[in-house]
N, CA, C and O atoms as a Tinker XYZ file with bonds, in Angstrom:
   468  protein
     1  N     50.685000  102.244000  114.174000    73     2
     2  CA    49.818000  101.901000  112.399000    64     1     3
     3  C     50.466000  100.504000  111.882000    63     2     4     5
     4  O     49.711000   99.762000  111.254000    81     3
     5  N     51.794000  100.092000  112.095000    73     3     6
     6  CA    52.653000   98.871000  111.374000    64     5     7
     7  C     51.850000   97.676000  111.933000    63     6     8     9
     8  O     51.373000   96.940000  111.069000    81     7
     9  N     51.638000   97.384000  113.089000    73     7    10
    10  CA    50.777000   96.375000  113.514000    64     9    11
    11  C     49.553000   96.246000  112.831000    63    10    12    13
    12  O     49.087000   95.186000  112.413000    81    11
    13  N     49.000000   97.475000  112.724000    73    11    14
    14  CA    47.782000   96.998000  112.175000    64    13    15
    15  C     47.471000   96.932000  110.827000    63    14    16    17
    16  O     46.487000   96.421000  110.291000    81    15
    17  N     48.522000   97.567000  110.284000    73    15    18
    18  CA    48.906000   97.216000  108.543000    64    17    19
    19  C     48.933000   95.956000  108.595000    63    18    20    21
    20  O     48.178000   95.092000  108.150000    81    19
    21  N     50.018000   95.923000  109.271000    73    19    22
    22  CA    50.075000   94.191000  108.976000    64    21    23
    23  C     49.576000   92.795000  109.442000    63    22    24    25
    24  O     49.976000   91.686000  109.090000    81    23
    25  N     48.251000   93.253000  110.640000    73    23    26
    26  CA    47.104000   92.866000  110.480000    64    25    27
    27  C     46.548000   93.077000  109.640000    63    26    28    29
    28  O     45.936000   92.009000  109.658000    81    27
    29  N     46.055000   93.700000  108.583000    73    27    30
    30  CA    44.700000   94.271000  107.657000    64    29    31
    31  C     45.381000   93.289000  106.340000    63    30    32    33
    32  O     44.677000   92.598000  105.603000    81    31
    33  N     46.790000   93.390000  106.239000    73    31    34
    34  CA    47.282000   92.689000  104.890000    64    33    35
    35  C     47.259000   90.976000  105.192000    63    34    36    37
    36  O     47.248000   90.125000  104.303000    81    35
    37  N     47.252000   90.665000  106.894000    73    35    38
    38  CA    47.234000   89.142000  106.807000    64    37    39
    39  C     45.498000   88.491000  106.798000    63    38    40    41
    40  O     45.075000   87.372000  106.507000    81    39
    41  N     45.009000   89.357000  107.112000    73    39    42
    42  CA    43.329000   89.473000  106.618000    64    41    43
    43  C     42.987000   89.565000  105.442000    63    42    44    45
    44  O     41.808000   89.657000  105.100000    81    43
    45  N     43.899000   89.556000  104.704000    73    43    46
    46  CA    43.228000   90.313000  103.514000    64    45    47
    47  C     43.935000   89.201000  102.466000    63    46    48    49
    48  O     43.544000   89.264000  101.300000    81    47
    49  N     44.872000   88.266000  102.773000    73    47    50
    50  CA    45.804000   87.000000  102.713000    64    49    51
    51  C     44.745000   85.751000  102.627000    63    50    52    53
    52  O     44.673000   84.786000  101.867000    81    51
    53  N     43.900000   86.224000  103.817000    73    51    54
    54  CA    43.387000   84.535000  103.827000    64    53    55
    55  C     41.865000   84.919000  103.662000    63    54    56    57
    56  O     40.892000   84.407000  104.217000    81    55
    57  N     41.907000   85.802000  102.884000    73    55    58
    58  CA    40.437000   85.828000  102.190000    64    57    59
    59  C     40.698000   85.204000  100.447000    63    58    60    61
    60  O     41.680000   85.321000   99.714000    81    59
    61  N     39.232000   84.461000  100.198000    73    59    62
    62  CA    39.052000   84.147000   98.961000    64    61    63
    63  C     38.511000   85.241000   98.185000    63    62    64    65
    64  O     37.383000   85.709000   98.339000    81    63
    65  N     39.922000   85.872000   96.806000    73    63    66
    66  CA    39.866000   87.005000   96.135000    64    65    67
    67  C     39.443000   86.475000   95.146000    63    66    68    69
    68  O     40.148000   86.969000   94.266000    81    67
    69  N     38.667000   85.700000   94.607000    73    67    70
    70  CA    38.984000   84.761000   93.649000    64    69    71
    71  C     37.306000   85.271000   92.326000    63    70    72    73
    72  O     37.291000   84.975000   91.131000    81    71
    73  N     36.332000   85.922000   92.959000    73    71    74
    74  CA    35.119000   86.850000   92.681000    64    73    75
    75  C     35.756000   87.717000   92.966000    63    74    76    77
    76  O     36.702000   87.798000   93.750000    81    75
    77  N     35.135000   88.647000   92.159000    73    75    78
    78  CA    34.589000   90.147000   92.591000    64    77    79
    79  C     33.907000   90.455000   93.983000    63    78    80    81
    80  O     33.153000   89.608000   94.463000    81    79
    81  N     34.038000   91.105000   94.346000    73    79    82
    82  CA    32.779000   91.898000   95.851000    64    81    83
    83  C     33.033000   93.607000   95.808000    63    82    84    85
    84  O     34.016000   94.044000   96.405000    81    83
    85  N     32.617000   94.034000   95.481000    73    83    86
    86  CA    32.432000   95.619000   95.812000    64    85    87
    87  C     32.508000   95.981000   96.772000    63    86    88    89
    88  O     33.438000   96.771000   96.935000    81    87
    89  N     31.679000   95.689000   97.933000    73    87    90
    90  CA    31.548000   95.698000   99.219000    64    89    91
    91  C     33.462000   95.983000   99.916000    63    90    92    93
    92  O     34.022000   97.021000  100.268000    81    91
    93  N     34.048000   94.269000   99.854000    73    91    94
    94  CA    34.967000   94.450000  100.170000    64    93    95
    95  C     36.356000   95.355000   99.424000    63    94    96    97
    96  O     37.305000   95.647000  100.153000    81    95
    97  N     36.367000   95.703000   98.120000    73    95    98
    98  CA    36.471000   96.780000   97.523000    64    97    99
    99  C     36.683000   98.032000   98.351000    63    98   100   101
   100  O     37.803000   98.453000   98.642000    81    99
   101  N     35.273000   98.739000   98.801000    73    99   102
   102  CA    35.336000   99.454000   99.581000    64   101   103
   103  C     35.586000   99.650000  100.680000    63   102   104   105
   104  O     35.495000  100.804000  101.101000    81   103
   105  N     35.937000   98.737000  101.422000    73   103   106
   106  CA    36.657000   98.300000  102.760000    64   105   107
   107  C     38.204000   98.654000  102.593000    63   106   108   109
   108  O     38.799000   99.445000  103.324000    81   107
   109  N     38.675000   98.073000  101.706000    73   107   110
   110  CA    39.934000   97.560000  101.147000    64   109   111
   111  C     40.503000   99.192000  100.740000    63   110   112   113
   112  O     41.643000   99.497000  101.089000    81   111
   113  N     39.327000  100.564000   99.717000    73   111   114
   114  CA    39.641000  101.535000   99.624000    64   113   115
   115  C     39.930000  102.361000  101.037000    63   114   116   117
   116  O     40.919000  103.068000  101.232000    81   115
   117  N     39.057000  102.164000  101.802000    73   115   118
   118  CA    39.147000  103.024000  102.658000    64   117   119
   119  C     40.545000  102.700000  103.843000    63   118   120   121
   120  O     41.176000  103.562000  104.455000    81   119
   121  N     40.700000  101.528000  103.887000    73   119   122
   122  CA    42.176000  101.353000  104.615000    64   121   123
   123  C     43.521000  102.101000  103.890000    63   122   124   125
   124  O     44.438000  102.767000  104.371000    81   123
   125  N     43.124000  101.571000  102.173000    73   123   126
   126  CA    43.900000  102.560000  101.396000    64   125   127
   127  C     44.669000  103.504000  101.897000    63   126   128   129
   128  O     45.828000  103.785000  102.202000    81   127
   129  N     42.792000  104.164000  101.842000    73   127   130
   130  CA    43.211000  106.123000  101.689000    64   129   131
   131  C     43.705000  106.436000  103.494000    63   130   132   133
   132  O     44.334000  107.490000  103.591000    81   131
   133  N     43.488000  105.627000  104.959000    73   131   134
   134  CA    44.295000  106.035000  106.210000    64   133   135
   135  C     46.112000  105.905000  105.474000    63   134   136   137
   136  O     47.029000  106.724000  105.548000    81   135
   137  N     46.072000  104.669000  104.867000    73   135   138
   138  CA    47.503000  104.335000  104.720000    64   137   139
   139  C     48.322000  105.607000  103.913000    63   138   140   141
   140  O     49.137000  106.475000  104.225000    81   139
   141  N     47.888000  105.346000  103.179000    73   139   142
   142  CA    47.959000  106.341000  102.026000    64   141   143
   143  C     48.565000  108.164000  103.164000    63   142   144   145
   144  O     49.657000  108.719000  103.046000    81   143
   145  N     47.740000  108.480000  103.837000    73   143   146
   146  CA    48.016000  109.494000  104.408000    64   145   147
   147  C     49.149000  109.264000  105.904000    63   146   148   149
   148  O     49.996000  110.031000  106.362000    81   147
   149  N     48.823000  108.242000  106.241000    73   147   150
   150  CA    50.324000  107.824000  106.984000    64   149   151
   151  C     51.272000  107.981000  106.319000    63   150   152   153
   152  O     52.165000  108.653000  106.834000    81   151
   153  N     51.448000  107.569000  105.235000    73   151   154
   154  CA    52.612000  107.394000  104.072000    64   153   155
   155  C     53.329000  108.728000  103.831000    63   154   156   157
   156  O     54.524000  109.022000  103.810000    81   155
   157  N     51.818000  109.686000  103.595000    73   155   158
   158  CA    52.281000  111.305000  103.090000    64   157   159
   159  C     52.751000  111.735000  104.117000    63   158   160   161
   160  O     53.629000  112.559000  103.858000    81   159
   161  N     52.529000  111.513000  105.714000    73   159   162
   162  CA    52.965000  112.278000  106.886000    64   161   163
   163  C     54.659000  112.014000  107.180000    63   162   164   165
   164  O     55.591000  112.710000  107.582000    81   163
   165  N     54.510000  110.856000  106.818000    73   163   166
   166  CA    56.077000  109.848000  107.117000    64   165   167
   167  C     56.672000  110.513000  105.840000    63   166   168   169
   168  O     57.651000  111.140000  106.244000    81   167
   169  N     56.606000  110.606000  105.088000    73   167   170
   170  CA    57.352000  110.714000  103.694000    64   169   171
   171  C     57.664000  112.385000  104.170000    63   170   172   173
   172  O     58.853000  112.703000  104.128000    81   171
   173  N     56.617000  113.521000  104.640000    73   171   174
   174  CA    57.234000  114.883000  105.093000    64   173   175
   175  C     58.171000  114.730000  106.107000    63   174   176   177
   176  O     58.941000  115.662000  106.338000    81   175
   177  N     58.229000  113.664000  106.772000    73   175   178
   178  CA    59.336000  114.130000  108.292000    64   177   179
   179  C     60.220000  113.473000  108.363000    63   178   180   181
   180  O     61.058000  113.723000  109.230000    81   179
   181  N     60.420000  112.216000  107.364000    73   179   182
   182  CA    61.466000  111.861000  107.104000    64   181   183
   183  C     62.366000  112.709000  105.820000    63   182   184   185
   184  O     63.587000  112.777000  105.963000    81   183
   185  N     61.740000  113.325000  104.610000    73   183   186
   186  CA    61.968000  114.320000  104.155000    64   185   187
   187  C     62.609000  115.993000  105.072000    63   186   188   189
   188  O     63.483000  116.729000  104.616000    81   187
   189  N     61.926000  116.183000  106.276000    73   187   190
   190  CA    62.447000  117.325000  107.198000    64   189   191
   191  C     63.966000  116.799000  107.664000    63   190   192   193
   192  O     65.030000  117.394000  107.490000    81   191
   193  N     63.751000  115.536000  108.293000    73   191   194
   194  CA    64.957000  114.754000  108.693000    64   193   195
   195  C     66.322000  114.734000  107.631000    63   194   196   197
   196  O     67.483000  114.551000  107.997000    81   195
   197  N     65.923000  114.938000  106.413000    73   195   198
   198  CA    66.870000  114.237000  105.723000    64   197   199
   199  C     67.344000  115.560000  105.659000    63   198   200   201
   200  O     68.540000  115.698000  105.916000    81   199
   201  N     66.645000  116.644000  105.358000    73   199   202
   202  CA    67.455000  118.467000  105.257000    64   201   203
   203  C     67.563000  118.547000  106.177000    63   202   204   205
   204  O     68.505000  119.334000  106.276000    81   203
   205  N     67.126000  118.164000  107.562000    73   203   206
   206  CA    68.503000  118.737000  108.838000    64   205   207
   207  C     69.370000  118.089000  108.736000    63   206   208   209
   208  O     70.325000  118.851000  108.889000    81   207
   209  N     69.882000  116.728000  108.501000    73   207   210
   210  CA    70.881000  116.092000  108.762000    64   209   211
   211  C     71.528000  116.542000  108.132000    63   210   212   213
   212  O     72.499000  117.024000  108.716000    81   211
   213  N     71.506000  116.742000  106.433000    73   211   214
   214  CA    72.271000  117.940000  105.502000    64   213   215
   215  C     72.583000  118.790000  105.963000    63   214   216   217
   216  O     73.799000  118.960000  105.872000    81   215
   217  N     72.075000  119.503000  106.472000    73   215   218
   218  CA    72.397000  121.081000  106.931000    64   217   219
   219  C     73.102000  120.916000  108.310000    63   218   220   221
   220  O     73.503000  121.882000  108.959000    81   219
   221  N     73.210000  119.753000  108.669000    73   219   222
   222  CA    73.933000  119.414000  109.946000    64   221   223
   223  C     75.725000  119.120000  109.722000    63   222   224   225
   224  O     76.806000  119.398000  110.240000    81   223
   225  N     75.062000  118.277000  108.440000    73   223   226
   226  CA    76.942000  118.361000  107.632000    64   225   227
   227  C     77.356000  119.561000  106.637000    63   226   228   229
   228  O     78.515000  119.796000  106.294000    81   227
   229  N     76.373000  120.179000  106.288000    73   227   230
   230  CA    76.858000  121.310000  105.864000    64   229   231
   231  C     77.736000  122.644000  107.046000    63   230   232   233
   232  O     78.525000  123.517000  106.685000    81   231
   233  N     77.340000  122.420000  108.170000    73   231   234
   234  CA    77.835000  123.368000  109.387000    64   233   235
   235  C     78.673000  122.442000  109.931000    63   234   236   237
   236  O     79.507000  122.820000  110.754000    81   235
   237  N     78.584000  121.049000  109.548000    73   235   238
   238  CA    80.062000  120.313000  110.481000    64   237   239
   239  C     81.306000  120.806000  109.388000    63   238   240   241
   240  O     82.412000  121.229000  109.724000    81   239
   241  N     80.712000  120.596000  107.754000    73   239   242
   242  CA    81.987000  120.567000  107.079000    64   241   243
   243  C     82.793000  122.540000  106.958000    63   242   244   245
   244  O     83.977000  122.854000  106.838000    81   243
   245  N     81.768000  123.293000  107.038000    73   243   246
   246  CA    81.965000  124.575000  107.306000    64   245   247
   247  C     82.841000  125.125000  108.219000    63   246   248   249
   248  O     83.863000  125.786000  108.041000    81   247
   249  N     82.035000  124.584000  109.681000    73   247   250
   250  CA    82.849000  125.332000  110.896000    64   249   251
   251  C     83.783000  124.215000  111.728000    63   250   252   253
   252  O     84.782000  124.470000  112.401000    81   251
   253  N     83.146000  122.842000  111.477000    73   251   254
   254  CA    84.432000  121.572000  111.996000    64   253   255
   255  C     83.680000  121.583000  113.609000    63   254   256   257
   256  O     84.002000  120.596000  114.271000    81   255
   257  N     82.863000  122.426000  114.219000    73   255   258
   258  CA    82.093000  122.137000  115.345000    64   257   259
   259  C     82.090000  121.008000  115.538000    63   258   260   261
   260  O     82.029000  120.225000  114.590000    81   259
   261  N     82.168000  120.507000  117.051000    73   259   262
   262  CA    81.937000  119.476000  117.500000    64   261   263
   263  C     80.261000  119.399000  117.212000    63   262   264   265
   264  O     79.684000  118.874000  116.260000    81   263
   265  N     79.717000  120.084000  118.334000    73   263   266
   266  CA    77.886000  119.618000  118.137000    64   265   267
   267  C     77.650000  119.849000  116.641000    63   266   268   269
   268  O     76.453000  119.625000  116.466000    81   267
   269  N     78.061000  120.093000  115.807000    73   267   270
   270  CA    77.279000  119.840000  114.339000    64   269   271
   271  C     77.632000  118.358000  114.207000    63   270   272   273
   272  O     76.942000  117.414000  113.824000    81   271
   273  N     78.801000  118.412000  114.598000    73   271   274
   274  CA    78.883000  116.213000  114.679000    64   273   275
   275  C     78.004000  115.621000  114.823000    63   274   276   277
   276  O     77.301000  114.921000  114.093000    81   275
   277  N     78.007000  116.061000  116.458000    73   275   278
   278  CA    77.089000  115.069000  117.198000    64   277   279
   279  C     75.220000  115.436000  116.800000    63   278   280   281
   280  O     74.308000  114.653000  117.065000    81   279
   281  N     75.039000  116.873000  116.091000    73   279   282
   282  CA    74.078000  116.758000  115.416000    64   281   283
   283  C     73.804000  115.763000  114.202000    63   282   284   285
   284  O     72.974000  114.854000  114.163000    81   283
   285  N     74.451000  116.049000  113.500000    73   283   286
   286  CA    74.821000  115.430000  112.157000    64   285   287
   287  C     74.311000  113.843000  112.532000    63   286   288   289
   288  O     73.360000  113.315000  111.956000    81   287
   289  N     75.059000  113.222000  113.531000    73   287   290
   290  CA    75.436000  112.040000  114.085000    64   289   291
   291  C     73.929000  111.688000  114.244000    63   290   292   293
   292  O     73.388000  111.055000  113.337000    81   291
   293  N     73.387000  111.974000  115.083000    73   291   294
   294  CA    71.905000  111.621000  115.958000    64   293   295
   295  C     70.669000  111.958000  115.206000    63   294   296   297
   296  O     69.520000  111.651000  115.524000    81   295
   297  N     71.090000  112.687000  114.078000    73   295   298
   298  CA    70.033000  112.687000  112.694000    64   297   299
   299  C     69.677000  111.470000  111.871000    63   298   300   301
   300  O     68.684000  110.767000  111.685000    81   299
   301  N     71.465000  111.561000  111.285000    73   299   302
   302  CA    71.303000  110.072000  110.666000    64   301   303
   303  C     70.802000  108.961000  111.310000    63   302   304   305
   304  O     70.209000  108.069000  110.702000    81   303
   305  N     71.055000  108.951000  112.844000    73   303   306
   306  CA    70.379000  107.676000  113.452000    64   305   307
   307  C     69.047000  107.429000  114.067000    63   306   308   309
   308  O     68.584000  106.460000  114.668000    81   307
   309  N     68.533000  108.676000  113.716000    73   307   310
   310  CA    67.038000  108.676000  113.845000    64   309   311
   311  C     67.007000  108.517000  111.970000    63   310   312   313
   312  O     67.152000  107.348000  111.612000    81   311
   313  N     66.904000  109.144000  111.260000    73   311   314
   314  CA    66.396000  108.898000  109.746000    64   313   315
   315  C     67.031000  107.675000  109.185000    63   314   316   317
   316  O     67.160000  107.807000  107.968000    81   315
   317  N     67.458000  106.578000  109.606000    73   315   318
   318  CA    67.690000  105.498000  109.150000    64   317   319
   319  C     66.306000  104.798000  109.515000    63   318   320   321
   320  O     65.492000  104.611000  108.611000    81   319
   321  N     66.051000  104.443000  110.698000    73   319   322
   322  CA    64.887000  103.660000  111.413000    64   321   323
   323  C     63.162000  104.103000  109.830000    63   322   324   325
   324  O     62.471000  103.455000  109.044000    81   323
   325  N     63.360000  105.748000  110.324000    73   323   326
   326  CA    62.415000  106.912000  109.321000    64   325   327
   327  C     62.167000  106.041000  108.089000    63   326   328   329
   328  O     61.135000  105.483000  107.715000    81   327
   329  N     63.768000  106.089000  107.398000    73   327   330
   330  CA    63.411000  105.347000  105.559000    64   329   331
   331  C     62.992000  103.773000  105.544000    63   330   332   333
   332  O     62.525000  103.165000  104.581000    81   331
   333  N     63.297000  103.210000  106.973000    73   331   334
   334  CA    62.709000  101.728000  106.311000    64   333   335
   335  C     61.221000  101.541000  106.880000    63   334   336   337
   336  O     60.445000  100.659000  106.513000    81   335
   337  N     60.936000  102.623000  107.936000    73   335   338
   338  CA    59.205000  102.482000  108.042000    64   337   339
   339  C     58.763000  102.963000  106.490000    63   338   340   341
   340  O     58.060000  102.287000  105.739000    81   339
   341  N     59.229000  104.039000  106.234000    73   339   342
   342  CA    58.561000  104.638000  104.664000    64   341   343
   343  C     58.640000  103.750000  103.245000    63   342   344   345
   344  O     57.893000  103.815000  102.268000    81   343
   345  N     59.753000  102.935000  103.464000    73   343   346
   346  CA    59.379000  101.568000  102.770000    64   345   347
   347  C     58.826000  100.721000  103.164000    63   346   348   349
   348  O     58.287000   99.983000  102.339000    81   347
   349  N     58.714000  100.468000  104.363000    73   347   350
   350  CA    57.598000   99.654000  104.736000    64   349   351
   351  C     55.703000  100.065000  104.132000    63   350   352   353
   352  O     54.884000   99.323000  103.591000    81   351
   353  N     55.618000  101.312000  104.479000    73   351   354
   354  CA    54.111000  101.827000  104.225000    64   353   355
   355  C     54.349000  101.463000  102.525000    63   354   356   357
   356  O     53.802000  100.490000  102.007000    81   355
   357  N     55.335000  102.497000  101.690000    73   355   358
   358  CA    55.108000  102.433000  100.561000    64   357   359
   359  C     54.899000  100.880000  100.130000    63   358   360   361
   360  O     53.766000  100.552000   99.776000    81   359
   361  N     55.569000  100.250000  100.139000    73   359   362
   362  CA    55.282000   98.563000  100.125000    64   361   363
   363  C     54.167000   97.626000  100.475000    63   362   364   365
   364  O     53.987000   96.542000   99.920000    81   363
   365  N     53.219000   98.272000  101.717000    73   363   366
   366  CA    52.045000   98.113000  102.003000    64   365   367
   367  C     51.202000   98.657000  101.406000    63   366   368   369
   368  O     50.119000   98.254000  101.832000    81   367
   369  N     51.076000   99.398000  100.602000    73   367   370
   370  CA    49.946000  100.460000  100.446000    64   369   371
   371  C     49.956000   99.691000   99.319000    63   370   372   373
   372  O     48.925000   99.024000   99.234000    81   371
   373  N     51.054000   99.456000   98.038000    73   371   374
   374  CA    51.205000   98.501000   97.120000    64   373   375
   375  C     50.293000   97.525000   96.928000    63   374   376   377
   376  O     49.383000   97.336000   96.121000    81   375
   377  N     50.843000   96.818000   98.062000    73   375   378
   378  CA    50.071000   95.269000   98.296000    64   377   379
   379  C     48.515000   95.747000   98.203000    63   378   380   381
   380  O     47.800000   95.263000   97.326000    81   379
   381  N     48.015000   96.691000   99.108000    73   379   382
   382  CA    46.834000   96.529000   98.959000    64   381   383
   383  C     46.207000   97.275000   98.106000    63   382   384   385
   384  O     45.029000   97.550000   98.335000    81   383
   385  N     47.016000   97.893000   96.636000    73   383   386
   386  CA    46.968000   98.144000   95.168000    64   385   387
   387  C     45.855000   96.728000   94.969000    63   386   388   389
   388  O     44.646000   96.511000   94.891000    81   387
   389  N     47.008000   96.064000   94.954000    73   387   390
   390  CA    46.130000   94.364000   94.722000    64   389   391
   391  C     45.230000   93.485000   95.124000    63   390   392   393
   392  O     44.592000   92.574000   94.597000    81   391
   393  N     45.303000   93.880000   95.999000    73   391   394
   394  CA    44.244000   92.954000   96.649000    64   393   395
   395  C     43.075000   93.839000   96.323000    63   394   396   397
   396  O     42.089000   93.110000   96.213000    81   395
   397  N     42.680000   95.430000   96.067000    73   395   398
   398  CA    41.574000   96.142000   95.861000    64   397   399
   399  C     41.315000   95.642000   94.437000    63   398   400   401
   400  O     40.149000   95.323000   94.201000    81   399
   401  N     42.337000   95.503000   93.309000    73   399   402
   402  CA    42.109000   95.271000   92.077000    64   401   403
   403  C     41.375000   94.075000   92.093000    63   402   404   405
   404  O     40.308000   93.963000   91.490000    81   403
   405  N     42.059000   92.877000   92.968000    73   403   406
   406  CA    41.051000   91.661000   92.908000    64   405   407
   407  C     39.856000   91.377000   93.221000    63   406   408   409
   408  O     39.082000   90.716000   92.528000    81   407
   409  N     39.574000   91.980000   94.550000    73   407   410
   410  CA    38.043000   92.846000   94.974000    64   409   411
   411  C     37.410000   93.279000   94.024000    63   410   412   413
   412  O     36.319000   92.750000   93.813000    81   411
   413  N     37.880000   94.421000   93.093000    73   411   414
   414  CA    36.809000   94.556000   92.376000    64   413   415
   415  C     36.575000   94.820000   91.201000    63   414   416   417
   416  O     35.928000   95.670000   90.589000    81   415
   417  N     37.792000   93.145000   90.748000    73   415   418
   418  CA    37.456000   92.390000   89.608000    64   417   419
   419  C     38.356000   93.060000   88.682000    63   418   420   421
   420  O     38.066000   92.755000   87.525000    81   419
   421  N     39.320000   93.844000   88.760000    73   419   422
   422  CA    40.380000   94.500000   87.545000    64   421   423
   423  C     41.375000   93.344000   87.595000    63   422   424   425
   424  O     41.930000   92.601000   88.404000    81   423
   425  N     41.289000   93.629000   86.125000    73   423   426
   426  CA    42.122000   92.503000   85.204000    64   425   427
   427  C     43.815000   93.608000   84.200000    63   426   428   429
   428  O     44.933000   93.393000   83.731000    81   427
   429  N     42.968000   94.574000   84.390000    73   427   430
   430  CA    44.056000   95.458000   83.396000    64   429   431
   431  C     45.225000   94.975000   84.115000    63   430   432   433
   432  O     45.967000   94.557000   83.226000    81   431
   433  N     46.075000   94.719000   85.787000    73   431   434
   434  CA    47.201000   94.582000   85.980000    64   433   435
   435  C     47.611000   93.286000   85.245000    63   434   436   437
   436  O     48.639000   93.418000   84.581000    81   435
   437  N     47.003000   91.990000   85.213000    73   435   438
   438  CA    47.467000   90.956000   84.522000    64   437   439
   439  C     47.296000   91.204000   83.423000    63   438   440   441
   440  O     48.184000   90.558000   82.867000    81   439
   441  N     46.576000   91.876000   82.432000    73   439   442
   442  CA    47.145000   91.968000   80.975000    64   441   443
   443  C     47.914000   92.848000   81.095000    63   442   444   445
   444  O     48.189000   93.286000   79.977000    81   443
   445  N     48.355000   93.289000   81.761000    73   443   446
   446  CA    49.705000   94.792000   81.549000    64   445   447
   447  C     51.062000   93.351000   81.859000    63   446   448   449
   448  O     51.823000   93.198000   80.903000    81   447
   449  N     51.233000   92.686000   82.731000    73   447   450
   450  CA    51.904000   91.459000   83.226000    64   449   451
   451  C     52.132000   91.279000   81.830000    63   450   452   453
   452  O     52.881000   92.018000   81.191000    81   451
   453  N     51.308000   90.008000   81.178000    73   451   454
   454  CA    51.130000   89.051000   79.978000    64   453   455
   455  C     52.097000   89.698000   78.838000    63   454   456   457
   456  O     52.789000   89.244000   77.926000    81   455
   457  N     51.741000   91.212000   79.440000    73   455   458
   458  CA    52.217000   92.010000   77.229000    64   457   459
   459  C     53.887000   91.982000   77.579000    63   458   460   461
   460  O     54.647000   91.782000   76.632000    81   459
   461  N     54.520000   92.208000   79.101000    73   459   462
   462  CA    55.669000   92.408000   79.300000    64   461   463
   463  C     56.390000   91.250000   79.199000    63   462   464   465
   464  O     57.598000   91.309000   78.970000    81   463
   465  N     55.913000   90.370000   79.315000    73   463   466
   466  CA    56.520000   89.030000   79.354000    64   465   467
   467  C     56.715000   88.473000   78.030000    63   466   468
   468  O     57.214000   87.355000   77.897000    81   467
């Protein structure tokens, strides 16, 4: 999925989005939906790993069992890549929203940015 999203973002970078294109906006929105679904699934997986890791640490501190230490360490090693992947997914979806706004001709974000300065 990461390769697909990177390729799609590269494709969007290559387009001229200076004029609104409703058909392109619909296609971008379809890709956003796919990426949002992937993001949601990975959020749930990341949370599950985080909760299991916390439970392993609780067992480790309560019992001092070496098995709990190993389990906590393994879960932590697996949790770190999940966090980085979720971060990538979140940022990619946000970029796609920007491209969607340009393709749909939305200017409210530019207006909001000008007000904050």
